[in-house]
HTML snippet that shows the backbone in 3Dmol.js (N, CA, C, O; Angstrom):
<script src="https://3Dmol.org/build/3Dmol-min.js"></script>
<div id="view" style="width:600px;height:400px;position:relative"></div>
<script>
const pdb = `
ATOM      1  N   MET A   1       2.364   4.020   4.898  1.00  0.00           N
ATOM      2  CA  MET A   1       1.600   3.585   6.040  1.00  0.00           C
ATOM      3  C   MET A   1       2.450   2.645   6.905  1.00  0.00           C
ATOM      4  O   MET A   1       2.447   2.757   8.131  1.00  0.00           O
ATOM      5  N   MET A   2       3.173   1.724   6.268  1.00  0.00           N
ATOM      6  CA  MET A   2       4.000   0.789   7.040  1.00  0.00           C
ATOM      7  C   MET A   2       5.099   1.522   7.799  1.00  0.00           C
ATOM      8  O   MET A   2       5.427   1.147   8.925  1.00  0.00           O
ATOM      9  N   LEU A   3       5.669   2.556   7.200  1.00  0.00           N
ATOM     10  CA  LEU A   3       6.701   3.335   7.870  1.00  0.00           C
ATOM     11  C   LEU A   3       6.150   3.938   9.171  1.00  0.00           C
ATOM     12  O   LEU A   3       6.827   3.923  10.199  1.00  0.00           O
ATOM     13  N   LEU A   4       4.940   4.458   9.120  1.00  0.00           N
ATOM     14  CA  LEU A   4       4.308   5.029  10.302  1.00  0.00           C
ATOM     15  C   LEU A   4       4.048   3.951  11.360  1.00  0.00           C
ATOM     16  O   LEU A   4       4.327   4.158  12.541  1.00  0.00           O
ATOM     17  N   ILE A   5       3.524   2.823  10.943  1.00  0.00           N
ATOM     18  CA  ILE A   5       3.241   1.725  11.882  1.00  0.00           C
ATOM     19  C   ILE A   5       4.533   1.243  12.540  1.00  0.00           C
ATOM     20  O   ILE A   5       4.576   1.040  13.754  1.00  0.00           O
ATOM     21  N   LYS A   6       5.583   1.061  11.740  1.00  0.00           N
ATOM     22  CA  LYS A   6       6.860   0.607  12.290  1.00  0.00           C
ATOM     23  C   LYS A   6       7.430   1.629  13.266  1.00  0.00           C
ATOM     24  O   LYS A   6       7.901   1.265  14.344  1.00  0.00           O
ATOM     25  N   GLY A   7       7.388   2.900  12.895  1.00  0.00           N
ATOM     26  CA  GLY A   7       7.943   3.940  13.754  1.00  0.00           C
ATOM     27  C   GLY A   7       7.197   4.075  15.064  1.00  0.00           C
ATOM     28  O   GLY A   7       7.805   4.129  16.133  1.00  0.00           O
ATOM     29  N   GLU A   8       5.877   4.128  14.978  1.00  0.00           N
ATOM     30  CA  GLU A   8       5.067   4.291  16.188  1.00  0.00           C
ATOM     31  C   GLU A   8       5.165   3.065  17.096  1.00  0.00           C
ATOM     32  O   GLU A   8       5.241   3.200  18.317  1.00  0.00           O
ATOM     33  N   SER A   9       5.162   1.878  16.505  1.00  0.00           N
ATOM     34  CA  SER A   9       5.244   0.679  17.337  1.00  0.00           C
ATOM     35  C   SER A   9       6.613   0.551  17.992  1.00  0.00           C
ATOM     36  O   SER A   9       6.697   0.132  19.146  1.00  0.00           O
ATOM     37  N   SER A  10       7.688   0.900  17.288  1.00  0.00           N
ATOM     38  CA  SER A  10       9.025   0.884  17.889  1.00  0.00           C
ATOM     39  C   SER A  10       9.088   1.847  19.065  1.00  0.00           C
ATOM     40  O   SER A  10       9.595   1.501  20.132  1.00  0.00           O
ATOM     41  N   PHE A  11       8.575   3.050  18.870  1.00  0.00           N
ATOM     42  CA  PHE A  11       8.562   4.054  19.934  1.00  0.00           C
ATOM     43  C   PHE A  11       7.807   3.525  21.154  1.00  0.00           C
ATOM     44  O   PHE A  11       8.295   3.638  22.278  1.00  0.00           O
ATOM     45  N   TRP A  12       6.624   2.952  20.941  1.00  0.00           N
ATOM     46  CA  TRP A  12       5.797   2.456  22.033  1.00  0.00           C
ATOM     47  C   TRP A  12       6.485   1.306  22.774  1.00  0.00           C
ATOM     48  O   TRP A  12       6.497   1.272  24.005  1.00  0.00           O
ATOM     49  N   ILE A  13       7.057   0.366  22.015  1.00  0.00           N
ATOM     50  CA  ILE A  13       7.741  -0.783  22.631  1.00  0.00           C
ATOM     51  C   ILE A  13       8.904  -0.305  23.491  1.00  0.00           C
ATOM     52  O   ILE A  13       9.069  -0.763  24.622  1.00  0.00           O
ATOM     53  N   ASN A  14       9.715   0.618  22.959  1.00  0.00           N
ATOM     54  CA  ASN A  14      10.866   1.117  23.712  1.00  0.00           C
ATOM     55  C   ASN A  14      10.443   1.984  24.897  1.00  0.00           C
ATOM     56  O   ASN A  14      11.040   1.891  25.970  1.00  0.00           O
ATOM     57  N   LYS A  15       9.430   2.817  24.720  1.00  0.00           N
ATOM     58  CA  LYS A  15       8.933   3.671  25.805  1.00  0.00           C
ATOM     59  C   LYS A  15       8.438   2.830  26.978  1.00  0.00           C
ATOM     60  O   LYS A  15       8.635   3.184  28.141  1.00  0.00           O
ATOM     61  N   ASN A  16       7.786   1.701  26.650  1.00  0.00           N
ATOM     62  CA  ASN A  16       7.241   0.824  27.688  1.00  0.00           C
ATOM     63  C   ASN A  16       8.211  -0.268  28.117  1.00  0.00           C
ATOM     64  O   ASN A  16       7.863  -1.152  28.901  1.00  0.00           O
ATOM     65  N   LYS A  17       9.442  -0.194  27.590  1.00  0.00           N
ATOM     66  CA  LYS A  17      10.514  -1.136  27.978  1.00  0.00           C
ATOM     67  C   LYS A  17      10.059  -2.595  27.891  1.00  0.00           C
ATOM     68  O   LYS A  17      10.241  -3.372  28.828  1.00  0.00           O
ATOM     69  N   LEU A  18       9.468  -2.947  26.755  1.00  0.00           N
ATOM     70  CA  LEU A  18       8.972  -4.308  26.558  1.00  0.00           C
ATOM     71  C   LEU A  18      10.062  -5.285  26.123  1.00  0.00           C
ATOM     72  O   LEU A  18       9.842  -6.496  26.101  1.00  0.00           O
ATOM     73  N   THR A  19      11.223  -4.763  25.782  1.00  0.00           N
ATOM     74  CA  THR A  19      12.358  -5.615  25.433  1.00  0.00           C
ATOM     75  C   THR A  19      13.575  -5.161  26.233  1.00  0.00           C
ATOM     76  O   THR A  19      13.677  -3.995  26.615  1.00  0.00           O
ATOM     77  N   VAL A  20      14.489  -6.082  26.480  1.00  0.00           N
ATOM     78  CA  VAL A  20      15.704  -5.750  27.219  1.00  0.00           C
ATOM     79  C   VAL A  20      16.578  -4.810  26.394  1.00  0.00           C
ATOM     80  O   VAL A  20      17.068  -3.796  26.892  1.00  0.00           O
ATOM     81  N   GLN A  21      16.761  -5.167  25.122  1.00  0.00           N
ATOM     82  CA  GLN A  21      17.543  -4.329  24.217  1.00  0.00           C
ATOM     83  C   GLN A  21      16.601  -3.374  23.482  1.00  0.00           C
ATOM     84  O   GLN A  21      15.389  -3.589  23.435  1.00  0.00           O
ATOM     85  N   LYS A  22      17.174  -2.329  22.919  1.00  0.00           N
ATOM     86  CA  LYS A  22      16.368  -1.391  22.130  1.00  0.00           C
ATOM     87  C   LYS A  22      15.722  -2.142  20.971  1.00  0.00           C
ATOM     88  O   LYS A  22      16.398  -2.858  20.232  1.00  0.00           O
ATOM     89  N   PHE A  23      14.403  -1.975  20.815  1.00  0.00           N
ATOM     90  CA  PHE A  23      13.684  -2.645  19.738  1.00  0.00           C
ATOM     91  C   PHE A  23      13.823  -1.851  18.445  1.00  0.00           C
ATOM     92  O   PHE A  23      13.625  -0.636  18.426  1.00  0.00           O
ATOM     93  N   GLU A  24      14.163  -2.544  17.372  1.00  0.00           N
ATOM     94  CA  GLU A  24      14.232  -1.930  16.049  1.00  0.00           C
ATOM     95  C   GLU A  24      13.700  -2.916  15.023  1.00  0.00           C
ATOM     96  O   GLU A  24      14.011  -4.106  15.066  1.00  0.00           O
ATOM     97  N   TRP A  25      12.904  -2.411  14.111  1.00  0.00           N
ATOM     98  CA  TRP A  25      12.436  -3.227  12.993  1.00  0.00           C
ATOM     99  C   TRP A  25      13.576  -3.409  11.999  1.00  0.00           C
ATOM    100  O   TRP A  25      14.484  -2.582  11.920  1.00  0.00           O
ATOM    101  N   GLN A  26      13.517  -4.494  11.248  1.00  0.00           N
ATOM    102  CA  GLN A  26      14.474  -4.656  10.153  1.00  0.00           C
ATOM    103  C   GLN A  26      14.153  -3.630   9.075  1.00  0.00           C
ATOM    104  O   GLN A  26      13.052  -3.080   9.049  1.00  0.00           O
ATOM    105  N   ASP A  27      15.119  -3.365   8.176  1.00  0.00           N
ATOM    106  CA  ASP A  27      14.924  -2.349   7.147  1.00  0.00           C
ATOM    107  C   ASP A  27      13.815  -2.706   6.171  1.00  0.00           C
ATOM    108  O   ASP A  27      13.051  -1.837   5.750  1.00  0.00           O
ATOM    109  N   GLU A  28      13.726  -3.972   5.812  1.00  0.00           N
ATOM    110  CA  GLU A  28      12.734  -4.397   4.826  1.00  0.00           C
ATOM    111  C   GLU A  28      11.538  -5.028   5.521  1.00  0.00           C
ATOM    112  O   GLU A  28      11.635  -5.466   6.667  1.00  0.00           O
ATOM    113  N   TYR A  29      10.424  -5.073   4.831  1.00  0.00           N
ATOM    114  CA  TYR A  29       9.226  -5.679   5.392  1.00  0.00           C
ATOM    115  C   TYR A  29       8.330  -6.158   4.267  1.00  0.00           C
ATOM    116  O   TYR A  29       8.488  -5.770   3.109  1.00  0.00           O
ATOM    117  N   PHE A  30       7.397  -6.998   4.631  1.00  0.00           N
ATOM    118  CA  PHE A  30       6.438  -7.551   3.688  1.00  0.00           C
ATOM    119  C   PHE A  30       5.098  -7.544   4.395  1.00  0.00           C
ATOM    120  O   PHE A  30       4.989  -8.037   5.518  1.00  0.00           O
ATOM    121  N   ALA A  31       4.090  -7.000   3.764  1.00  0.00           N
ATOM    122  CA  ALA A  31       2.782  -6.917   4.403  1.00  0.00           C
ATOM    123  C   ALA A  31       1.695  -7.357   3.442  1.00  0.00           C
ATOM    124  O   ALA A  31       1.708  -7.005   2.263  1.00  0.00           O
ATOM    125  N   VAL A  32       0.762  -8.126   3.958  1.00  0.00           N
ATOM    126  CA  VAL A  32      -0.438  -8.508   3.217  1.00  0.00           C
ATOM    127  C   VAL A  32      -1.601  -8.442   4.203  1.00  0.00           C
ATOM    128  O   VAL A  32      -1.398  -8.440   5.417  1.00  0.00           O
ATOM    129  N   SER A  33      -2.785  -8.391   3.687  1.00  0.00           N
ATOM    130  CA  SER A  33      -3.949  -8.421   4.571  1.00  0.00           C
ATOM    131  C   SER A  33      -4.520  -9.835   4.581  1.00  0.00           C
ATOM    132  O   SER A  33      -4.311 -10.617   3.653  1.00  0.00           O
ATOM    133  N   VAL A  34      -5.234 -10.136   5.637  1.00  0.00           N
ATOM    134  CA  VAL A  34      -5.890 -11.442   5.744  1.00  0.00           C
ATOM    135  C   VAL A  34      -7.328 -11.218   6.192  1.00  0.00           C
ATOM    136  O   VAL A  34      -7.654 -10.199   6.801  1.00  0.00           O
ATOM    137  N   SER A  35      -8.167 -12.171   5.887  1.00  0.00           N
ATOM    138  CA  SER A  35      -9.559 -12.054   6.307  1.00  0.00           C
ATOM    139  C   SER A  35      -9.682 -12.389   7.793  1.00  0.00           C
ATOM    140  O   SER A  35      -8.831 -13.072   8.363  1.00  0.00           O
ATOM    141  N   GLU A  36     -10.735 -11.905   8.393  1.00  0.00           N
ATOM    142  CA  GLU A  36     -10.959 -12.136   9.816  1.00  0.00           C
ATOM    143  C   GLU A  36     -11.010 -13.629  10.145  1.00  0.00           C
ATOM    144  O   GLU A  36     -10.608 -14.039  11.233  1.00  0.00           O
ATOM    145  N   SER A  37     -11.499 -14.435   9.217  1.00  0.00           N
ATOM    146  CA  SER A  37     -11.598 -15.876   9.455  1.00  0.00           C
ATOM    147  C   SER A  37     -10.230 -16.546   9.582  1.00  0.00           C
ATOM    148  O   SER A  37     -10.139 -17.679  10.054  1.00  0.00           O
ATOM    149  N   MET A  38      -9.170 -15.857   9.166  1.00  0.00           N
ATOM    150  CA  MET A  38      -7.818 -16.427   9.219  1.00  0.00           C
ATOM    151  C   MET A  38      -6.995 -15.915  10.406  1.00  0.00           C
ATOM    152  O   MET A  38      -5.823 -16.273  10.533  1.00  0.00           O
ATOM    153  N   LEU A  39      -7.578 -15.092  11.271  1.00  0.00           N
ATOM    154  CA  LEU A  39      -6.818 -14.480  12.361  1.00  0.00           C
ATOM    155  C   LEU A  39      -6.183 -15.500  13.300  1.00  0.00           C
ATOM    156  O   LEU A  39      -5.025 -15.334  13.685  1.00  0.00           O
ATOM    157  N   ASP A  40      -6.905 -16.543  13.675  1.00  0.00           N
ATOM    158  CA  ASP A  40      -6.324 -17.549  14.574  1.00  0.00           C
ATOM    159  C   ASP A  40      -5.127 -18.235  13.922  1.00  0.00           C
ATOM    160  O   ASP A  40      -4.126 -18.505  14.584  1.00  0.00           O
ATOM    161  N   ARG A  41      -5.229 -18.509  12.654  1.00  0.00           N
ATOM    162  CA  ARG A  41      -4.123 -19.148  11.925  1.00  0.00           C
ATOM    163  C   ARG A  41      -2.905 -18.207  11.868  1.00  0.00           C
ATOM    164  O   ARG A  41      -1.770 -18.651  12.042  1.00  0.00           O
ATOM    165  N   VAL A  42      -3.139 -16.940  11.630  1.00  0.00           N
ATOM    166  CA  VAL A  42      -2.047 -15.960  11.583  1.00  0.00           C
ATOM    167  C   VAL A  42      -1.399 -15.821  12.955  1.00  0.00           C
ATOM    168  O   VAL A  42      -0.174 -15.764  13.059  1.00  0.00           O
ATOM    169  N   ARG A  43      -2.200 -15.767  13.995  1.00  0.00           N
ATOM    170  CA  ARG A  43      -1.648 -15.672  15.357  1.00  0.00           C
ATOM    171  C   ARG A  43      -0.785 -16.893  15.682  1.00  0.00           C
ATOM    172  O   ARG A  43       0.282 -16.757  16.280  1.00  0.00           O
ATOM    173  N   LYS A  44      -1.241 -18.073  15.294  1.00  0.00           N
ATOM    174  CA  LYS A  44      -0.468 -19.292  15.525  1.00  0.00           C
ATOM    175  C   LYS A  44       0.853 -19.230  14.752  1.00  0.00           C
ATOM    176  O   LYS A  44       1.902 -19.610  15.272  1.00  0.00           O
ATOM    177  N   TYR A  45       0.791 -18.755  13.526  1.00  0.00           N
ATOM    178  CA  TYR A  45       2.004 -18.613  12.709  1.00  0.00           C
ATOM    179  C   TYR A  45       3.007 -17.682  13.401  1.00  0.00           C
ATOM    180  O   TYR A  45       4.195 -17.995  13.475  1.00  0.00           O
ATOM    181  N   ILE A  46       2.537 -16.557  13.900  1.00  0.00           N
ATOM    182  CA  ILE A  46       3.418 -15.595  14.567  1.00  0.00           C
ATOM    183  C   ILE A  46       4.023 -16.202  15.832  1.00  0.00           C
ATOM    184  O   ILE A  46       5.217 -16.049  16.085  1.00  0.00           O
ATOM    185  N   ARG A  47       3.198 -16.893  16.626  1.00  0.00           N
ATOM    186  CA  ARG A  47       3.703 -17.519  17.858  1.00  0.00           C
ATOM    187  C   ARG A  47       4.798 -18.535  17.562  1.00  0.00           C
ATOM    188  O   ARG A  47       5.738 -18.680  18.344  1.00  0.00           O
ATOM    189  N   ASN A  48       4.686 -19.239  16.440  1.00  0.00           N
ATOM    190  CA  ASN A  48       5.629 -20.315  16.100  1.00  0.00           C
ATOM    191  C   ASN A  48       6.657 -19.903  15.048  1.00  0.00           C
ATOM    192  O   ASN A  48       7.309 -20.760  14.452  1.00  0.00           O
ATOM    193  N   GLN A  49       6.805 -18.605  14.818  1.00  0.00           N
ATOM    194  CA  GLN A  49       7.670 -18.141  13.734  1.00  0.00           C
ATOM    195  C   GLN A  49       9.127 -18.570  13.909  1.00  0.00           C
ATOM    196  O   GLN A  49       9.782 -18.919  12.928  1.00  0.00           O
ATOM    197  N   GLU A  50       9.640 -18.551  15.129  1.00  0.00           N
ATOM    198  CA  GLU A  50      11.036 -18.932  15.340  1.00  0.00           C
ATOM    199  C   GLU A  50      11.279 -20.378  14.907  1.00  0.00           C
ATOM    200  O   GLU A  50      12.259 -20.661  14.219  1.00  0.00           O
ATOM    201  N   ALA A  51      10.399 -21.287  15.304  1.00  0.00           N
ATOM    202  CA  ALA A  51      10.537 -22.688  14.895  1.00  0.00           C
ATOM    203  C   ALA A  51      10.327 -22.835  13.389  1.00  0.00           C
ATOM    204  O   ALA A  51      11.001 -23.625  12.728  1.00  0.00           O
ATOM    205  N   HIS A  52       9.386 -22.064  12.863  1.00  0.00           N
ATOM    206  CA  HIS A  52       9.083 -22.099  11.430  1.00  0.00           C
ATOM    207  C   HIS A  52      10.316 -21.700  10.607  1.00  0.00           C
ATOM    208  O   HIS A  52      10.592 -22.298   9.568  1.00  0.00           O
ATOM    209  N   ARG A  53      11.046 -20.697  11.074  1.00  0.00           N
ATOM    210  CA  ARG A  53      12.233 -20.212  10.352  1.00  0.00           C
ATOM    211  C   ARG A  53      13.355 -21.237  10.307  1.00  0.00           C
ATOM    212  O   ARG A  53      14.238 -21.152   9.453  1.00  0.00           O
ATOM    213  N   LYS A  54      13.331 -22.198  11.209  1.00  0.00           N
ATOM    214  CA  LYS A  54      14.342 -23.265  11.180  1.00  0.00           C
ATOM    215  C   LYS A  54      14.080 -24.229  10.023  1.00  0.00           C
ATOM    216  O   LYS A  54      14.993 -24.917   9.567  1.00  0.00           O
ATOM    217  N   ARG A  55      12.834 -24.278   9.549  1.00  0.00           N
ATOM    218  CA  ARG A  55      12.470 -25.161   8.439  1.00  0.00           C
ATOM    219  C   ARG A  55      12.511 -24.450   7.092  1.00  0.00           C
ATOM    220  O   ARG A  55      12.797 -25.068   6.066  1.00  0.00           O
ATOM    221  N   LYS A  56      12.227 -23.159   7.099  1.00  0.00           N
ATOM    222  CA  LYS A  56      12.117 -22.420   5.844  1.00  0.00           C
ATOM    223  C   LYS A  56      12.555 -20.983   6.092  1.00  0.00           C
ATOM    224  O   LYS A  56      12.108 -20.352   7.049  1.00  0.00           O
ATOM    225  N   THR A  57      13.424 -20.467   5.236  1.00  0.00           N
ATOM    226  CA  THR A  57      13.874 -19.086   5.408  1.00  0.00           C
ATOM    227  C   THR A  57      12.775 -18.113   4.985  1.00  0.00           C
ATOM    228  O   THR A  57      11.829 -18.483   4.290  1.00  0.00           O
ATOM    229  N   PHE A  58      12.922 -16.868   5.418  1.00  0.00           N
ATOM    230  CA  PHE A  58      11.991 -15.840   4.991  1.00  0.00           C
ATOM    231  C   PHE A  58      11.978 -15.744   3.470  1.00  0.00           C
ATOM    232  O   PHE A  58      10.915 -15.642   2.860  1.00  0.00           O
ATOM    233  N   GLN A  59      13.170 -15.777   2.857  1.00  0.00           N
ATOM    234  CA  GLN A  59      13.266 -15.650   1.400  1.00  0.00           C
ATOM    235  C   GLN A  59      12.533 -16.783   0.696  1.00  0.00           C
ATOM    236  O   GLN A  59      11.850 -16.548  -0.301  1.00  0.00           O
ATOM    237  N   GLU A  60      12.663 -18.009   1.199  1.00  0.00           N
ATOM    238  CA  GLU A  60      11.955 -19.147   0.597  1.00  0.00           C
ATOM    239  C   GLU A  60      10.440 -18.960   0.702  1.00  0.00           C
ATOM    240  O   GLU A  60       9.703 -19.196  -0.256  1.00  0.00           O
ATOM    241  N   GLU A  61       9.998 -18.538   1.868  1.00  0.00           N
ATOM    242  CA  GLU A  61       8.560 -18.344   2.053  1.00  0.00           C
ATOM    243  C   GLU A  61       8.049 -17.173   1.210  1.00  0.00           C
ATOM    244  O   GLU A  61       6.969 -17.248   0.624  1.00  0.00           O
ATOM    245  N   TYR A  62       8.815 -16.118   1.155  1.00  0.00           N
ATOM    246  CA  TYR A  62       8.467 -14.950   0.338  1.00  0.00           C
ATOM    247  C   TYR A  62       8.316 -15.352  -1.123  1.00  0.00           C
ATOM    248  O   TYR A  62       7.327 -15.001  -1.767  1.00  0.00           O
ATOM    249  N   ASP A  63       9.299 -16.093  -1.651  1.00  0.00           N
ATOM    250  CA  ASP A  63       9.251 -16.536  -3.047  1.00  0.00           C
ATOM    251  C   ASP A  63       8.025 -17.405  -3.310  1.00  0.00           C
ATOM    252  O   ASP A  63       7.399 -17.291  -4.364  1.00  0.00           O
ATOM    253  N   GLU A  64       7.680 -18.269  -2.363  1.00  0.00           N
ATOM    254  CA  GLU A  64       6.500 -19.119  -2.511  1.00  0.00           C
ATOM    255  C   GLU A  64       5.218 -18.277  -2.559  1.00  0.00           C
ATOM    256  O   GLU A  64       4.340 -18.535  -3.383  1.00  0.00           O
ATOM    257  N   LEU A  65       5.108 -17.278  -1.683  1.00  0.00           N
ATOM    258  CA  LEU A  65       3.919 -16.415  -1.679  1.00  0.00           C
ATOM    259  C   LEU A  65       3.789 -15.631  -2.978  1.00  0.00           C
ATOM    260  O   LEU A  65       2.696 -15.494  -3.526  1.00  0.00           O
ATOM    261  N   ILE A  66       4.910 -15.120  -3.462  1.00  0.00           N
ATOM    262  CA  ILE A  66       4.909 -14.368  -4.715  1.00  0.00           C
ATOM    263  C   ILE A  66       4.370 -15.250  -5.840  1.00  0.00           C
ATOM    264  O   ILE A  66       3.505 -14.833  -6.610  1.00  0.00           O
ATOM    265  N   ALA A  67       4.892 -16.468  -5.923  1.00  0.00           N
ATOM    266  CA  ALA A  67       4.486 -17.386  -6.989  1.00  0.00           C
ATOM    267  C   ALA A  67       3.038 -17.850  -6.812  1.00  0.00           C
ATOM    268  O   ALA A  67       2.272 -17.873  -7.775  1.00  0.00           O
ATOM    269  N   LYS A  68       2.663 -18.220  -5.582  1.00  0.00           N
ATOM    270  CA  LYS A  68       1.333 -18.776  -5.330  1.00  0.00           C
ATOM    271  C   LYS A  68       0.210 -17.774  -5.616  1.00  0.00           C
ATOM    272  O   LYS A  68      -0.814 -18.134  -6.195  1.00  0.00           O
ATOM    273  N   TYR A  69       0.407 -16.514  -5.206  1.00  0.00           N
ATOM    274  CA  TYR A  69      -0.662 -15.530  -5.318  1.00  0.00           C
ATOM    275  C   TYR A  69      -0.449 -14.505  -6.431  1.00  0.00           C
ATOM    276  O   TYR A  69      -1.261 -13.596  -6.604  1.00  0.00           O
ATOM    277  N   GLY A  70       0.631 -14.651  -7.177  1.00  0.00           N
ATOM    278  CA  GLY A  70       0.866 -13.767  -8.309  1.00  0.00           C
ATOM    279  C   GLY A  70       1.181 -12.334  -7.930  1.00  0.00           C
ATOM    280  O   GLY A  70       0.899 -11.405  -8.687  1.00  0.00           O
ATOM    281  N   PHE A  71       1.775 -12.156  -6.737  1.00  0.00           N
ATOM    282  CA  PHE A  71       2.177 -10.804  -6.328  1.00  0.00           C
ATOM    283  C   PHE A  71       3.303 -10.312  -7.221  1.00  0.00           C
ATOM    284  O   PHE A  71       4.066 -11.100  -7.779  1.00  0.00           O
ATOM    285  N   LYS A  72       3.391  -9.012  -7.344  1.00  0.00           N
ATOM    286  CA  LYS A  72       4.486  -8.402  -8.094  1.00  0.00           C
ATOM    287  C   LYS A  72       5.531  -7.954  -7.098  1.00  0.00           C
ATOM    288  O   LYS A  72       5.218  -7.301  -6.103  1.00  0.00           O
ATOM    289  N   ARG A  73       6.776  -8.310  -7.372  1.00  0.00           N
ATOM    290  CA  ARG A  73       7.878  -7.870  -6.508  1.00  0.00           C
ATOM    291  C   ARG A  73       8.148  -6.399  -6.756  1.00  0.00           C
ATOM    292  O   ARG A  73       7.988  -5.908  -7.874  1.00  0.00           O
ATOM    293  N   PHE A  74       8.558  -5.701  -5.711  1.00  0.00           N
ATOM    294  CA  PHE A  74       8.887  -4.284  -5.856  1.00  0.00           C
ATOM    295  C   PHE A  74      10.115  -4.081  -6.718  1.00  0.00           C
ATOM    296  O   PHE A  74      10.273  -3.035  -7.348  1.00  0.00           O
ATOM    297  N   ASP A  75      10.995  -5.091  -6.747  1.00  0.00           N
ATOM    298  CA  ASP A  75      12.218  -4.945  -7.549  1.00  0.00           C
ATOM    299  C   ASP A  75      12.035  -5.425  -8.985  1.00  0.00           C
ATOM    300  O   ASP A  75      12.971  -5.359  -9.782  1.00  0.00           O
ATOM    301  N   ASP A  76      10.827  -5.910  -9.327  1.00  0.00           N
ATOM    302  CA  ASP A  76      10.548  -6.306 -10.709  1.00  0.00           C
ATOM    303  C   ASP A  76      10.350  -5.071 -11.578  1.00  0.00           C
ATOM    304  O   ASP A  76       9.759  -4.084 -11.141  1.00  0.00           O
ATOM    305  N   LYS A  77      10.833  -5.128 -12.778  1.00  0.00           N
ATOM    306  CA  LYS A  77      10.662  -4.012 -13.715  1.00  0.00           C
ATOM    307  C   LYS A  77       9.387  -4.204 -14.507  1.00  0.00           C
ATOM    308  O   LYS A  77       9.054  -3.374 -15.354  1.00  0.00           O
TER     309      LYS A  77
END
`;
const viewer = $3Dmol.createViewer("view");
viewer.addModel(pdb, "pdb");
viewer.setStyle({}, {cartoon: {color: "spectrum"}});
viewer.zoomTo();
viewer.render();
</script>
């Protein structure tokens, strides 16, 4: 499902010339669902992601989420 979403959204972004350079998703991705009550918080997180990344790397945040919520890593055996 994520492959389809990434492909279709890349096509749409490039077709509508929403970026100066060709838009491409990174090879890896991480997806979780959130409840409707958390949408404003998620939107704020996305808006401030660049500043957020200066304080914490994606890998650090990913590791924290895995530990906090007991997710299983895809590379775990």
